[in-house]
N, C-alpha and C positions, 0 to 999 in steps of 0.2 A: 501473198500468201498470208495469213495470217499470223500472231504473234504465238503462239500457243502451238502449231503446225509446225513454224524454224521449228519449235525446242522439239518436236516430238521426233524430227527430222535428226537433228544433232542425235540424239539419245540411239535412235537407227543406225546411223552410219557409224557412232562408236560402238555398238553389237555386233556391229559387225569388223570392223576396224578396217572400215572405207575411210579415211581419210584423207579427202583428198578437197583443195579450193575451188571452188567452180574459178573458168575463164576471168567475169566480171572481178574477182576480190583480187589474181592473182594483178590482173593490168595497173588495180589503184592501187596494190600498194608495190609494183616496181615504176608507179606515177609519181611515190612519195619514198621512194628509194630503197624502202625496207628489203630484207634479202635474210626471210625467216623460212625455217621446214614447213613441208603440202598440213605438219600436224599443227604445226602454230599458223599456215595461212589459215586452217580451217575453221580454228578458233575465233580468228580475229574475224573473219566471215560472216561466221554465224551470230559475232556481234554489229556488226555495220546491218546487217540482214537485219534481226528486230529491232536496229534503235530510224532504218527507215520506216520501214514496215508502221514503227508508234508511233512515228510523226505525221506518216502519209496523214494515218485515223487521228491521231490527235495534236496535230502539228498548229491549228490555227492558223495557219499563211505565216509561221514566226522563224526569221532567219537564223540563218546557223549557229552560232554560238544560244542562241535564247532557246532553241532547240534542244542544244548538246546537255544545257541545265538544267532543261527540262524532264531531260532521261533520262540522265543521272537523277535526278531526285528521285523519280517512277521506280529505276533496277534498284533504289538503295530500299525501298518499302519489304520488300521481302528480304531484308539486315543476307544480303551474301558477306561469304569471307573475301578478306580485304584482297587476298589474289587472284578473286574472283572480279576487284573492283579496280585496280587494276589493271587486269587484262581486257575492260572495255574501256577504262579510259587511251589504254593506249592501241585500241581500234579505233576509239576517232579519232583521236592526232592523225590518227592514217590516212583515215576517213577525208578529214579533215585537209589535209597537206594531199591526196592525191585526185581530187576532187575539185568541179570547180561552176562556177553558174549556177549554185543553187537560188533555185527561183520559185516560184508557184506559177504556176498557169490555170486558162479556165481549159476545163477537157472540152473539146472542139468533136462533130455529129463524126469526123472520117477516121478515129479512134478507137481499136476493139470495144465491141460490147455484151456482155454477158447478160444472161436472167437471171433475174434474184426476186424474189419473191412477190412473181407479176411484172418489175419492170424490168428492164433497162439498162445498166446502168456501166460506169465508166470503173473497173476491177480497179486501180490505180489512184480512185478518185480520192481525196477527204473531203475536210470539212465544206459543204457549198457547193460541193462540183469541180475543188478546186483540184489539180494535180500539181504533185510533189518534179522536176527534174534535179536535174544537175548530168555533169557529165567529167570522162574520167582525161588529167591530166595530158597532154601529149609529156612522153618521157624525158628529161631531158632538153624541153627546151624550155631555152632564158636563168640556163644554170639550176630544173627546180633538181635534182638529187641533189646537189651536192651539194644548197643550201638545205636540205632537209635532215640530211645525214648529219650537220652540225649542230640542228637548231635545240638538240636536246641533252640534257649532262648523261654520259652515258651509267652515273652513281643516280639515276632516278629525279624527282620530285621532290619541295619538300614536304616535309608532315605535314604542314600549316597550310598546305596548296589553298585547298578548299577553302576554308576557315577566314583565311586572307581575304577570299576570293569573295568567301558570303560579307566580308567585313567591310570590303569596296565595292560592295554591291550596295550596303544601306547606308553610306554617306553618296552616294550619290542621291542614292534615291532622298536621304535628310534634304539636300543642296539645287532639289528639285531639277537633274542634271536631264534631259530625254534619253529616252531610251534610246536614243541614236550613242549619245555620249556614253551612256553604260557599257551595249554593246564592244564598240568599242575601245573603253576600258578594261574592262576585265578581256579582250579577247593578249592585252597586250599588254597585261600582270600574270598573266598565264603563258606566254611564251619566256617572259622577262624570266619567271620563275623557273622552269623547264628548263630554260639555255642556263640559268645558275644554278641548278643543285641543291640538295639536300642542303639547308643549310639554317641555320636560330637565326631567329628575330633581328639579334643582339650581332650577329655577321653582321647578314644584310645590309649593305650602305655606300656608301660614295663609291668605290670602289668594282663592286656589284654592275652599276649604274652606270661607269665611263664605262668596262672592257663590254655589256652586252652593246650601248652604243654604239663604241667602235666595229665590233661585230654588225650590225645592223649596216655602218656607211664604208666597211671594205670588204666585210665577206659577203654582205648581203648587197650592198650598192643601193637601197632601200631612197629613195627622194629624199630632200631637206626634209619639206611637209611631213612627211611620214615619221622619219627622224623625232623633229617637233611631235607629234603626235603622244608617241610612244612614251617621252620625254616626261611628256602633260600627266600625262596618266599613271607615273610611276611616282611622280612628284606629287601628285594628289593621293595615289597611295602612301608612300611613306610620313606626309602632311597629318591625312584624316585619318587614319588606320593606326600607322605604327605612332607617329603622333611623334614623331623624329627628322623634322624636316630634313633635307638634301646641303644647311651653308649655303656656300658661294657655288656650286654646281649652279643655283635656280638662276644666276648671272650670266655664267661661261658654262655652258653645257649644251645652246643651241647650236640650231646647226641655219648658215647663212646659209642662202640662196646664189647661186653664182648669179651675176651682173652679168646685162647684158654693154656690149658696149656698142655704142651707133658707128653702123657701117656708113665711111669718107670718104671721096673719090680722092686718089691720090693727085700731085701733082699732073706726072701725064696728062693722067686721064684727065680731069679737068680741061688742060690745052686740045687736048681731044675732039673735046664736049662744044669748044668756044669756035670749036675751026669748020662746029658744022652749025653754026647758027647765022645769023645774017637775019637783018633790019631790025624793026622794034624792037625784037626779043631779044636781035643776039646784044646787044645795047643794056637791056635789062641785067644780062649774065655777064656781060661786064662789068 
């Protein structure tokens, strides 16, 4: 379905007063841990659908975080009201939480085809015949609902969120970091700022970083490597964007990976082992 068709359908539903979300949207919202009214779910689903359709047509095999940034830039060209921007961002955050395995695959011959312009093509295919795939997460698996509900501050995001992310992106590119590092750092910064809530640059500091790292470790229970990756992203942000290094935290806040102790035999196990050996092997073991 094309973007303009989606917009026209939304207008039609609004005129009829029939603001019921699609089943697929409900499943995504449930997997994301969001409890909203039918009206809210309808408009969140409207934004999700337009985002997916736009990405399928213009995505150029983009990973999810980059596709989100690209669509936000496209959306802002129409000079929407602030409440519309906030609604879109909420929809994209919930879509990201409620879905997984975002990937591009080549269209196969066995998929449904339609005829357009005298040629048969896959209606879901994007650039070069690539098809965007994702799936809805299973609700409650691995604490999905619990972690999703506490990750965003009820007070909303900082006013400077997008400006800070743009600053981070520019700093990363000036330092010639890889596109994968750029995507990862931006995702970690966005999650940190959404968790922290509306604070100014002056208020943002070690206290908020420490609290977020504790949240990752104790509530989300992420691996030490993921905690350190998030911390590296925040260190870079504070040093290169806010120009305010985190001081002592740079040396003390990194998560330590648990040491694996070697497995050794106890005295009784050694006796049983030696009792079973004989000949040359027994002499060598003894």
